[in-house]
PyMOL Python script that loads the backbone (N, CA, C, O; Angstrom):
from pymol import cmd

cmd.read_pdbstr("""\
ATOM      1  N   MET A   1       1.439 -16.584  12.586  1.00  0.00           N
ATOM      2  CA  MET A   1       0.265 -16.794  11.747  1.00  0.00           C
ATOM      3  C   MET A   1      -0.636 -15.559  11.848  1.00  0.00           C
ATOM      4  O   MET A   1      -0.924 -15.094  12.951  1.00  0.00           O
ATOM      5  N   PRO A   2      -1.079 -15.030  10.718  1.00  0.00           N
ATOM      6  CA  PRO A   2      -1.937 -13.852  10.738  1.00  0.00           C
ATOM      7  C   PRO A   2      -3.281 -14.149  11.403  1.00  0.00           C
ATOM      8  O   PRO A   2      -3.776 -15.275  11.363  1.00  0.00           O
ATOM      9  N   LYS A   3      -3.855 -13.121  12.011  1.00  0.00           N
ATOM     10  CA  LYS A   3      -5.164 -13.258  12.641  1.00  0.00           C
ATOM     11  C   LYS A   3      -6.258 -13.148  11.587  1.00  0.00           C
ATOM     12  O   LYS A   3      -6.084 -12.499  10.556  1.00  0.00           O
ATOM     13  N   ALA A   4      -7.377 -13.786  11.861  1.00  0.00           N
ATOM     14  CA  ALA A   4      -8.556 -13.612  11.028  1.00  0.00           C
ATOM     15  C   ALA A   4      -9.140 -12.243  11.313  1.00  0.00           C
ATOM     16  O   ALA A   4      -8.935 -11.703  12.400  1.00  0.00           O
ATOM     17  N   LEU A   5      -9.865 -11.667  10.360  1.00  0.00           N
ATOM     18  CA  LEU A   5     -10.442 -10.339  10.532  1.00  0.00           C
ATOM     19  C   LEU A   5     -11.287 -10.271  11.798  1.00  0.00           C
ATOM     20  O   LEU A   5     -11.261  -9.264  12.505  1.00  0.00           O
ATOM     21  N   SER A   6     -12.032 -11.325  12.090  1.00  0.00           N
ATOM     22  CA  SER A   6     -12.899 -11.326  13.268  1.00  0.00           C
ATOM     23  C   SER A   6     -12.106 -11.318  14.572  1.00  0.00           C
ATOM     24  O   SER A   6     -12.657 -11.008  15.629  1.00  0.00           O
ATOM     25  N   GLU A   7     -10.815 -11.656  14.507  1.00  0.00           N
ATOM     26  CA  GLU A   7      -9.970 -11.668  15.704  1.00  0.00           C
ATOM     27  C   GLU A   7      -9.198 -10.368  15.896  1.00  0.00           C
ATOM     28  O   GLU A   7      -8.569 -10.174  16.937  1.00  0.00           O
ATOM     29  N   LEU A   8      -9.236  -9.475  14.905  1.00  0.00           N
ATOM     30  CA  LEU A   8      -8.490  -8.232  14.997  1.00  0.00           C
ATOM     31  C   LEU A   8      -9.151  -7.269  15.957  1.00  0.00           C
ATOM     32  O   LEU A   8     -10.375  -7.234  16.078  1.00  0.00           O
ATOM     33  N   THR A   9      -8.342  -6.500  16.629  1.00  0.00           N
ATOM     34  CA  THR A   9      -8.835  -5.424  17.475  1.00  0.00           C
ATOM     35  C   THR A   9      -8.139  -4.149  17.045  1.00  0.00           C
ATOM     36  O   THR A   9      -7.198  -4.184  16.252  1.00  0.00           O
ATOM     37  N   VAL A  10      -8.594  -3.040  17.560  1.00  0.00           N
ATOM     38  CA  VAL A  10      -7.986  -1.760  17.231  1.00  0.00           C
ATOM     39  C   VAL A  10      -6.527  -1.738  17.645  1.00  0.00           C
ATOM     40  O   VAL A  10      -5.717  -1.075  16.998  1.00  0.00           O
ATOM     41  N   ASP A  11      -6.173  -2.443  18.704  1.00  0.00           N
ATOM     42  CA  ASP A  11      -4.790  -2.482  19.163  1.00  0.00           C
ATOM     43  C   ASP A  11      -3.848  -3.113  18.144  1.00  0.00           C
ATOM     44  O   ASP A  11      -2.633  -2.943  18.238  1.00  0.00           O
ATOM     45  N   ASP A  12      -4.396  -3.839  17.172  1.00  0.00           N
ATOM     46  CA  ASP A  12      -3.571  -4.439  16.128  1.00  0.00           C
ATOM     47  C   ASP A  12      -3.151  -3.431  15.071  1.00  0.00           C
ATOM     48  O   ASP A  12      -2.346  -3.746  14.195  1.00  0.00           O
ATOM     49  N   PHE A  13      -3.689  -2.226  15.146  1.00  0.00           N
ATOM     50  CA  PHE A  13      -3.406  -1.200  14.151  1.00  0.00           C
ATOM     51  C   PHE A  13      -2.934   0.061  14.844  1.00  0.00           C
ATOM     52  O   PHE A  13      -3.442   0.430  15.903  1.00  0.00           O
ATOM     53  N   GLU A  14      -1.960   0.717  14.240  1.00  0.00           N
ATOM     54  CA  GLU A  14      -1.470   1.979  14.781  1.00  0.00           C
ATOM     55  C   GLU A  14      -2.302   3.118  14.215  1.00  0.00           C
ATOM     56  O   GLU A  14      -2.763   3.043  13.076  1.00  0.00           O
ATOM     57  N   PRO A  15      -2.501   4.183  15.009  1.00  0.00           N
ATOM     58  CA  PRO A  15      -3.125   5.370  14.433  1.00  0.00           C
ATOM     59  C   PRO A  15      -2.235   5.936  13.332  1.00  0.00           C
ATOM     60  O   PRO A  15      -1.128   5.446  13.112  1.00  0.00           O
ATOM     61  N   HIS A  16      -2.704   6.939  12.661  1.00  0.00           N
ATOM     62  CA  HIS A  16      -1.992   7.503  11.518  1.00  0.00           C
ATOM     63  C   HIS A  16      -0.534   7.779  11.853  1.00  0.00           C
ATOM     64  O   HIS A  16      -0.228   8.506  12.798  1.00  0.00           O
ATOM     65  N   SER A  17       0.343   7.202  11.082  1.00  0.00           N
ATOM     66  CA  SER A  17       1.773   7.396  11.304  1.00  0.00           C
ATOM     67  C   SER A  17       2.334   8.460  10.372  1.00  0.00           C
ATOM     68  O   SER A  17       3.488   8.865  10.518  1.00  0.00           O
ATOM     69  N   GLY A  18       1.543   8.912   9.428  1.00  0.00           N
ATOM     70  CA  GLY A  18       2.020   9.891   8.464  1.00  0.00           C
ATOM     71  C   GLY A  18       2.828   9.258   7.348  1.00  0.00           C
ATOM     72  O   GLY A  18       3.292   9.969   6.457  1.00  0.00           O
ATOM     73  N   LYS A  19       3.012   7.954   7.364  1.00  0.00           N
ATOM     74  CA  LYS A  19       3.856   7.278   6.377  1.00  0.00           C
ATOM     75  C   LYS A  19       3.054   6.610   5.273  1.00  0.00           C
ATOM     76  O   LYS A  19       3.564   6.427   4.167  1.00  0.00           O
ATOM     77  N   ASP A  20       1.832   6.249   5.546  1.00  0.00           N
ATOM     78  CA  ASP A  20       1.085   5.440   4.592  1.00  0.00           C
ATOM     79  C   ASP A  20      -0.102   6.225   4.056  1.00  0.00           C
ATOM     80  O   ASP A  20      -1.097   6.407   4.758  1.00  0.00           O
ATOM     81  N   PHE A  21      -0.002   6.692   2.818  1.00  0.00           N
ATOM     82  CA  PHE A  21      -1.076   7.485   2.246  1.00  0.00           C
ATOM     83  C   PHE A  21      -2.313   6.658   1.959  1.00  0.00           C
ATOM     84  O   PHE A  21      -3.372   7.223   1.685  1.00  0.00           O
ATOM     85  N   GLN A  22      -2.216   5.361   2.013  1.00  0.00           N
ATOM     86  CA  GLN A  22      -3.370   4.497   1.751  1.00  0.00           C
ATOM     87  C   GLN A  22      -4.070   4.062   3.034  1.00  0.00           C
ATOM     88  O   GLN A  22      -4.997   3.253   2.990  1.00  0.00           O
ATOM     89  N   LEU A  23      -3.638   4.588   4.166  1.00  0.00           N
ATOM     90  CA  LEU A  23      -4.181   4.135   5.448  1.00  0.00           C
ATOM     91  C   LEU A  23      -5.675   4.397   5.571  1.00  0.00           C
ATOM     92  O   LEU A  23      -6.407   3.531   6.051  1.00  0.00           O
ATOM     93  N   ALA A  24      -6.145   5.559   5.154  1.00  0.00           N
ATOM     94  CA  ALA A  24      -7.567   5.867   5.260  1.00  0.00           C
ATOM     95  C   ALA A  24      -8.393   4.875   4.453  1.00  0.00           C
ATOM     96  O   ALA A  24      -9.426   4.397   4.922  1.00  0.00           O
ATOM     97  N   ALA A  25      -7.947   4.568   3.256  1.00  0.00           N
ATOM     98  CA  ALA A  25      -8.673   3.599   2.424  1.00  0.00           C
ATOM     99  C   ALA A  25      -8.651   2.219   3.059  1.00  0.00           C
ATOM    100  O   ALA A  25      -9.652   1.504   3.030  1.00  0.00           O
ATOM    101  N   SER A  26      -7.518   1.842   3.629  1.00  0.00           N
ATOM    102  CA  SER A  26      -7.422   0.536   4.283  1.00  0.00           C
ATOM    103  C   SER A  26      -8.369   0.452   5.470  1.00  0.00           C
ATOM    104  O   SER A  26      -9.074  -0.542   5.644  1.00  0.00           O
ATOM    105  N   ASN A  27      -8.381   1.507   6.290  1.00  0.00           N
ATOM    106  CA  ASN A  27      -9.274   1.502   7.445  1.00  0.00           C
ATOM    107  C   ASN A  27     -10.732   1.522   7.018  1.00  0.00           C
ATOM    108  O   ASN A  27     -11.574   0.887   7.653  1.00  0.00           O
ATOM    109  N   GLY A  28     -11.037   2.243   5.952  1.00  0.00           N
ATOM    110  CA  GLY A  28     -12.402   2.248   5.441  1.00  0.00           C
ATOM    111  C   GLY A  28     -12.831   0.871   4.953  1.00  0.00           C
ATOM    112  O   GLY A  28     -13.962   0.444   5.181  1.00  0.00           O
ATOM    113  N   THR A  29     -11.921   0.185   4.283  1.00  0.00           N
ATOM    114  CA  THR A  29     -12.211  -1.171   3.809  1.00  0.00           C
ATOM    115  C   THR A  29     -12.412  -2.125   4.989  1.00  0.00           C
ATOM    116  O   THR A  29     -13.339  -2.934   4.993  1.00  0.00           O
ATOM    117  N   LEU A  30     -11.529  -2.020   5.992  1.00  0.00           N
ATOM    118  CA  LEU A  30     -11.676  -2.857   7.179  1.00  0.00           C
ATOM    119  C   LEU A  30     -12.996  -2.566   7.892  1.00  0.00           C
ATOM    120  O   LEU A  30     -13.657  -3.485   8.376  1.00  0.00           O
ATOM    121  N   ALA A  31     -13.381  -1.293   7.956  1.00  0.00           N
ATOM    122  CA  ALA A  31     -14.650  -0.933   8.592  1.00  0.00           C
ATOM    123  C   ALA A  31     -15.819  -1.578   7.857  1.00  0.00           C
ATOM    124  O   ALA A  31     -16.736  -2.106   8.485  1.00  0.00           O
ATOM    125  N   ALA A  32     -15.784  -1.533   6.529  1.00  0.00           N
ATOM    126  CA  ALA A  32     -16.868  -2.123   5.736  1.00  0.00           C
ATOM    127  C   ALA A  32     -16.939  -3.638   5.940  1.00  0.00           C
ATOM    128  O   ALA A  32     -18.026  -4.195   6.089  1.00  0.00           O
ATOM    129  N   HIS A  33     -15.790  -4.297   5.946  1.00  0.00           N
ATOM    130  CA  HIS A  33     -15.777  -5.747   6.163  1.00  0.00           C
ATOM    131  C   HIS A  33     -16.258  -6.095   7.564  1.00  0.00           C
ATOM    132  O   HIS A  33     -17.037  -7.030   7.746  1.00  0.00           O
ATOM    133  N   ALA A  34     -15.792  -5.339   8.554  1.00  0.00           N
ATOM    134  CA  ALA A  34     -16.217  -5.609   9.931  1.00  0.00           C
ATOM    135  C   ALA A  34     -17.726  -5.436  10.065  1.00  0.00           C
ATOM    136  O   ALA A  34     -18.388  -6.238  10.722  1.00  0.00           O
ATOM    137  N   LYS A  35     -18.269  -4.391   9.445  1.00  0.00           N
ATOM    138  CA  LYS A  35     -19.715  -4.150   9.508  1.00  0.00           C
ATOM    139  C   LYS A  35     -20.472  -5.295   8.857  1.00  0.00           C
ATOM    140  O   LYS A  35     -21.486  -5.755   9.383  1.00  0.00           O
ATOM    141  N   THR A  36     -19.980  -5.755   7.708  1.00  0.00           N
ATOM    142  CA  THR A  36     -20.615  -6.867   7.009  1.00  0.00           C
ATOM    143  C   THR A  36     -20.629  -8.124   7.869  1.00  0.00           C
ATOM    144  O   THR A  36     -21.566  -8.921   7.810  1.00  0.00           O
ATOM    145  N   MET A  37     -19.579  -8.290   8.666  1.00  0.00           N
ATOM    146  CA  MET A  37     -19.477  -9.469   9.536  1.00  0.00           C
ATOM    147  C   MET A  37     -20.202  -9.278  10.868  1.00  0.00           C
ATOM    148  O   MET A  37     -20.180 -10.167  11.719  1.00  0.00           O
ATOM    149  N   GLY A  38     -20.842  -8.125  11.050  1.00  0.00           N
ATOM    150  CA  GLY A  38     -21.574  -7.874  12.278  1.00  0.00           C
ATOM    151  C   GLY A  38     -20.699  -7.431  13.437  1.00  0.00           C
ATOM    152  O   GLY A  38     -21.140  -7.443  14.586  1.00  0.00           O
ATOM    153  N   LEU A  39     -19.475  -7.044  13.151  1.00  0.00           N
ATOM    154  CA  LEU A  39     -18.540  -6.608  14.189  1.00  0.00           C
ATOM    155  C   LEU A  39     -18.625  -5.086  14.310  1.00  0.00           C
ATOM    156  O   LEU A  39     -17.718  -4.370  13.884  1.00  0.00           O
ATOM    157  N   MET A  40     -19.708  -4.606  14.887  1.00  0.00           N
ATOM    158  CA  MET A  40     -20.013  -3.180  14.882  1.00  0.00           C
ATOM    159  C   MET A  40     -19.005  -2.349  15.666  1.00  0.00           C
ATOM    160  O   MET A  40     -18.676  -1.239  15.249  1.00  0.00           O
ATOM    161  N   ASP A  41     -18.513  -2.854  16.780  1.00  0.00           N
ATOM    162  CA  ASP A  41     -17.528  -2.096  17.560  1.00  0.00           C
ATOM    163  C   ASP A  41     -16.259  -1.867  16.744  1.00  0.00           C
ATOM    164  O   ASP A  41     -15.747  -0.749  16.682  1.00  0.00           O
ATOM    165  N   GLN A  42     -15.759  -2.925  16.121  1.00  0.00           N
ATOM    166  CA  GLN A  42     -14.567  -2.793  15.283  1.00  0.00           C
ATOM    167  C   GLN A  42     -14.851  -1.898  14.080  1.00  0.00           C
ATOM    168  O   GLN A  42     -14.006  -1.090  13.698  1.00  0.00           O
ATOM    169  N   ALA A  43     -16.031  -2.036  13.482  1.00  0.00           N
ATOM    170  CA  ALA A  43     -16.384  -1.214  12.325  1.00  0.00           C
ATOM    171  C   ALA A  43     -16.377   0.263  12.690  1.00  0.00           C
ATOM    172  O   ALA A  43     -15.861   1.087  11.935  1.00  0.00           O
ATOM    173  N   GLU A  44     -16.945   0.602  13.840  1.00  0.00           N
ATOM    174  CA  GLU A  44     -16.973   2.004  14.267  1.00  0.00           C
ATOM    175  C   GLU A  44     -15.562   2.532  14.505  1.00  0.00           C
ATOM    176  O   GLU A  44     -15.256   3.671  14.153  1.00  0.00           O
ATOM    177  N   ARG A  45     -14.719   1.722  15.091  1.00  0.00           N
ATOM    178  CA  ARG A  45     -13.346   2.171  15.364  1.00  0.00           C
ATOM    179  C   ARG A  45     -12.549   2.351  14.076  1.00  0.00           C
ATOM    180  O   ARG A  45     -11.842   3.347  13.925  1.00  0.00           O
ATOM    181  N   PHE A  46     -12.652   1.408  13.152  1.00  0.00           N
ATOM    182  CA  PHE A  46     -11.942   1.553  11.878  1.00  0.00           C
ATOM    183  C   PHE A  46     -12.473   2.754  11.104  1.00  0.00           C
ATOM    184  O   PHE A  46     -11.710   3.470  10.456  1.00  0.00           O
ATOM    185  N   HIS A  47     -13.788   2.971  11.173  1.00  0.00           N
ATOM    186  CA  HIS A  47     -14.373   4.136  10.513  1.00  0.00           C
ATOM    187  C   HIS A  47     -13.820   5.424  11.124  1.00  0.00           C
ATOM    188  O   HIS A  47     -13.511   6.372  10.403  1.00  0.00           O
ATOM    189  N   ALA A  48     -13.695   5.457  12.440  1.00  0.00           N
ATOM    190  CA  ALA A  48     -13.146   6.645  13.111  1.00  0.00           C
ATOM    191  C   ALA A  48     -11.703   6.885  12.681  1.00  0.00           C
ATOM    192  O   ALA A  48     -11.305   8.028  12.456  1.00  0.00           O
ATOM    193  N   PHE A  49     -10.920   5.817  12.566  1.00  0.00           N
ATOM    194  CA  PHE A  49      -9.540   5.964  12.077  1.00  0.00           C
ATOM    195  C   PHE A  49      -9.536   6.526  10.657  1.00  0.00           C
ATOM    196  O   PHE A  49      -8.752   7.421  10.340  1.00  0.00           O
ATOM    197  N   ALA A  50     -10.409   5.999   9.810  1.00  0.00           N
ATOM    198  CA  ALA A  50     -10.469   6.459   8.416  1.00  0.00           C
ATOM    199  C   ALA A  50     -10.846   7.938   8.356  1.00  0.00           C
ATOM    200  O   ALA A  50     -10.262   8.698   7.584  1.00  0.00           O
ATOM    201  N   GLU A  51     -11.813   8.343   9.163  1.00  0.00           N
ATOM    202  CA  GLU A  51     -12.219   9.750   9.181  1.00  0.00           C
ATOM    203  C   GLU A  51     -11.100  10.648   9.694  1.00  0.00           C
ATOM    204  O   GLU A  51     -10.887  11.743   9.174  1.00  0.00           O
ATOM    205  N   SER A  52     -10.393  10.186  10.708  1.00  0.00           N
ATOM    206  CA  SER A  52      -9.269  10.952  11.247  1.00  0.00           C
ATOM    207  C   SER A  52      -8.189  11.128  10.180  1.00  0.00           C
ATOM    208  O   SER A  52      -7.639  12.217  10.020  1.00  0.00           O
ATOM    209  N   ASP A  53      -7.895  10.069   9.462  1.00  0.00           N
ATOM    210  CA  ASP A  53      -6.890  10.137   8.401  1.00  0.00           C
ATOM    211  C   ASP A  53      -7.346  11.040   7.262  1.00  0.00           C
ATOM    212  O   ASP A  53      -6.538  11.762   6.679  1.00  0.00           O
ATOM    213  N   ARG A  54      -8.641  11.001   6.942  1.00  0.00           N
ATOM    214  CA  ARG A  54      -9.185  11.858   5.893  1.00  0.00           C
ATOM    215  C   ARG A  54      -9.038  13.324   6.297  1.00  0.00           C
ATOM    216  O   ARG A  54      -8.652  14.162   5.482  1.00  0.00           O
ATOM    217  N   GLN A  55      -9.345  13.627   7.549  1.00  0.00           N
ATOM    218  CA  GLN A  55      -9.227  15.005   8.016  1.00  0.00           C
ATOM    219  C   GLN A  55      -7.768  15.448   8.026  1.00  0.00           C
ATOM    220  O   GLN A  55      -7.462  16.590   7.681  1.00  0.00           O
ATOM    221  N   PHE A  56      -6.868  14.550   8.420  1.00  0.00           N
ATOM    222  CA  PHE A  56      -5.438  14.847   8.413  1.00  0.00           C
ATOM    223  C   PHE A  56      -4.986  15.200   6.997  1.00  0.00           C
ATOM    224  O   PHE A  56      -4.228  16.150   6.804  1.00  0.00           O
ATOM    225  N   ASP A  57      -5.447  14.441   6.017  1.00  0.00           N
ATOM    226  CA  ASP A  57      -5.095  14.699   4.623  1.00  0.00           C
ATOM    227  C   ASP A  57      -5.644  16.051   4.165  1.00  0.00           C
ATOM    228  O   ASP A  57      -4.949  16.803   3.482  1.00  0.00           O
ATOM    229  N   LEU A  58      -6.886  16.362   4.538  1.00  0.00           N
ATOM    230  CA  LEU A  58      -7.468  17.657   4.175  1.00  0.00           C
ATOM    231  C   LEU A  58      -6.679  18.811   4.799  1.00  0.00           C
ATOM    232  O   LEU A  58      -6.443  19.832   4.153  1.00  0.00           O
ATOM    233  N   ASP A  59      -6.276  18.639   6.056  1.00  0.00           N
ATOM    234  CA  ASP A  59      -5.495  19.674   6.735  1.00  0.00           C
ATOM    235  C   ASP A  59      -4.146  19.889   6.049  1.00  0.00           C
ATOM    236  O   ASP A  59      -3.721  21.029   5.862  1.00  0.00           O
ATOM    237  N   LEU A  60      -3.475  18.806   5.675  1.00  0.00           N
ATOM    238  CA  LEU A  60      -2.193  18.929   4.984  1.00  0.00           C
ATOM    239  C   LEU A  60      -2.361  19.595   3.617  1.00  0.00           C
ATOM    240  O   LEU A  60      -1.543  20.422   3.216  1.00  0.00           O
ATOM    241  N   SER A  61      -3.421  19.227   2.913  1.00  0.00           N
ATOM    242  CA  SER A  61      -3.668  19.836   1.600  1.00  0.00           C
ATOM    243  C   SER A  61      -3.925  21.329   1.740  1.00  0.00           C
ATOM    244  O   SER A  61      -3.426  22.127   0.947  1.00  0.00           O
ATOM    245  N   SER A  62      -4.696  21.700   2.738  1.00  0.00           N
ATOM    246  CA  SER A  62      -4.978  23.114   2.974  1.00  0.00           C
ATOM    247  C   SER A  62      -3.695  23.874   3.306  1.00  0.00           C
ATOM    248  O   SER A  62      -3.468  24.972   2.798  1.00  0.00           O
ATOM    249  N   LEU A  63      -2.867  23.287   4.152  1.00  0.00           N
ATOM    250  CA  LEU A  63      -1.593  23.916   4.513  1.00  0.00           C
ATOM    251  C   LEU A  63      -0.719  24.106   3.276  1.00  0.00           C
ATOM    252  O   LEU A  63      -0.099  25.154   3.096  1.00  0.00           O
ATOM    253  N   ALA A  64      -0.678  23.096   2.439  1.00  0.00           N
ATOM    254  CA  ALA A  64       0.133  23.203   1.216  1.00  0.00           C
ATOM    255  C   ALA A  64      -0.373  24.320   0.314  1.00  0.00           C
ATOM    256  O   ALA A  64       0.418  25.093  -0.226  1.00  0.00           O
ATOM    257  N   LYS A  65      -1.677  24.405   0.151  1.00  0.00           N
ATOM    258  CA  LYS A  65      -2.251  25.406  -0.755  1.00  0.00           C
ATOM    259  C   LYS A  65      -2.126  26.827  -0.215  1.00  0.00           C
ATOM    260  O   LYS A  65      -1.924  27.767  -0.983  1.00  0.00           O
ATOM    261  N   THR A  66      -2.246  26.988   1.100  1.00  0.00           N
ATOM    262  CA  THR A  66      -2.285  28.342   1.656  1.00  0.00           C
ATOM    263  C   THR A  66      -0.946  28.840   2.180  1.00  0.00           C
ATOM    264  O   THR A  66      -0.738  30.049   2.274  1.00  0.00           O
ATOM    265  N   GLU A  67      -0.038  27.941   2.520  1.00  0.00           N
ATOM    266  CA  GLU A  67       1.230  28.354   3.133  1.00  0.00           C
ATOM    267  C   GLU A  67       2.459  27.908   2.342  1.00  0.00           C
ATOM    268  O   GLU A  67       3.264  28.732   1.908  1.00  0.00           O
ATOM    269  N   VAL A  68       2.589  26.620   2.166  1.00  0.00           N
ATOM    270  CA  VAL A  68       3.821  26.066   1.595  1.00  0.00           C
ATOM    271  C   VAL A  68       3.995  26.466   0.133  1.00  0.00           C
ATOM    272  O   VAL A  68       5.047  26.989  -0.237  1.00  0.00           O
ATOM    273  N   ASN A  69       3.003  26.235  -0.692  1.00  0.00           N
ATOM    274  CA  ASN A  69       3.139  26.548  -2.119  1.00  0.00           C
ATOM    275  C   ASN A  69       3.361  28.039  -2.368  1.00  0.00           C
ATOM    276  O   ASN A  69       4.254  28.382  -3.143  1.00  0.00           O
ATOM    277  N   PRO A  70       2.588  28.950  -1.745  1.00  0.00           N
ATOM    278  CA  PRO A  70       2.851  30.377  -1.960  1.00  0.00           C
ATOM    279  C   PRO A  70       4.252  30.797  -1.497  1.00  0.00           C
ATOM    280  O   PRO A  70       4.900  31.611  -2.156  1.00  0.00           O
ATOM    281  N   GLN A  71       4.722  30.252  -0.377  1.00  0.00           N
ATOM    282  CA  GLN A  71       6.068  30.585   0.092  1.00  0.00           C
ATOM    283  C   GLN A  71       7.120  30.100  -0.892  1.00  0.00           C
ATOM    284  O   GLN A  71       8.099  30.797  -1.158  1.00  0.00           O
ATOM    285  N   ALA A  72       6.919  28.911  -1.428  1.00  0.00           N
ATOM    286  CA  ALA A  72       7.866  28.384  -2.408  1.00  0.00           C
ATOM    287  C   ALA A  72       7.879  29.246  -3.668  1.00  0.00           C
ATOM    288  O   ALA A  72       8.942  29.499  -4.234  1.00  0.00           O
ATOM    289  N   LEU A  73       6.721  29.691  -4.104  1.00  0.00           N
ATOM    290  CA  LEU A  73       6.653  30.562  -5.280  1.00  0.00           C
ATOM    291  C   LEU A  73       7.344  31.894  -5.004  1.00  0.00           C
ATOM    292  O   LEU A  73       8.066  32.412  -5.856  1.00  0.00           O
ATOM    293  N   ASP A  74       7.122  32.448  -3.810  1.00  0.00           N
ATOM    294  CA  ASP A  74       7.770  33.702  -3.437  1.00  0.00           C
ATOM    295  C   ASP A  74       9.289  33.551  -3.421  1.00  0.00           C
ATOM    296  O   ASP A  74      10.007  34.428  -3.901  1.00  0.00           O
ATOM    297  N   GLN A  75       9.775  32.442  -2.873  1.00  0.00           N
ATOM    298  CA  GLN A  75      11.213  32.204  -2.816  1.00  0.00           C
ATOM    299  C   GLN A  75      11.777  32.042  -4.224  1.00  0.00           C
ATOM    300  O   GLN A  75      12.855  32.547  -4.539  1.00  0.00           O
ATOM    301  N   ARG A  76      11.041  31.338  -5.054  1.00  0.00           N
ATOM    302  CA  ARG A  76      11.494  31.112  -6.430  1.00  0.00           C
ATOM    303  C   ARG A  76      11.531  32.442  -7.193  1.00  0.00           C
ATOM    304  O   ARG A  76      12.467  32.706  -7.948  1.00  0.00           O
ATOM    305  N   ALA A  77      10.529  33.257  -6.992  1.00  0.00           N
ATOM    306  CA  ALA A  77      10.489  34.555  -7.660  1.00  0.00           C
ATOM    307  C   ALA A  77      11.615  35.448  -7.157  1.00  0.00           C
ATOM    308  O   ALA A  77      12.181  36.223  -7.927  1.00  0.00           O
ATOM    309  N   GLY A  78      11.944  35.346  -5.873  1.00  0.00           N
ATOM    310  CA  GLY A  78      13.024  36.134  -5.300  1.00  0.00           C
ATOM    311  C   GLY A  78      14.386  35.752  -5.823  1.00  0.00           C
ATOM    312  O   GLY A  78      15.264  36.607  -5.929  1.00  0.00           O
ATOM    313  N   THR A  79      14.584  34.507  -6.149  1.00  0.00           N
ATOM    314  CA  THR A  79      15.882  34.049  -6.673  1.00  0.00           C
ATOM    315  C   THR A  79      16.007  34.300  -8.157  1.00  0.00           C
ATOM    316  O   THR A  79      17.111  34.344  -8.699  1.00  0.00           O
ATOM    317  N   ALA A  80      14.851  34.469  -8.827  1.00  0.00           N
ATOM    318  CA  ALA A  80      14.879  34.682 -10.283  1.00  0.00           C
ATOM    319  C   ALA A  80      15.182  36.128 -10.648  1.00  0.00           C
ATOM    320  O   ALA A  80      15.568  36.408 -11.783  1.00  0.00           O
ATOM    321  N   SER A  81      15.013  37.063  -9.693  1.00  0.00           N
ATOM    322  CA  SER A  81      15.241  38.455 -10.065  1.00  0.00           C
ATOM    323  C   SER A  81      16.644  38.884 -10.014  1.00  0.00           C
ATOM    324  O   SER A  81      16.947  40.041 -10.308  1.00  0.00           O
TER     325      SER A  81
END
""", "prot")
cmd.dss("prot")
cmd.show_as("cartoon", "prot")
cmd.util.cbc("prot")
cmd.orient("prot")
């Protein structure tokens, strides 16, 4: 049987696994619900998870723009000549 939101703890959730692109939004939603219910400790933890996931996404986007995409273009240009 699933737990009620008020019974959830941080241990019920895994940190970012890299598999779920919606994790930050889910944690943000859980943080908002926990805050509304007065569960400030859980709200702060879910918010921290959401922020961590947001930063992870920004880091990956930066890596793609500065490293991966230019290298792929260089390789593509090298094979086209």
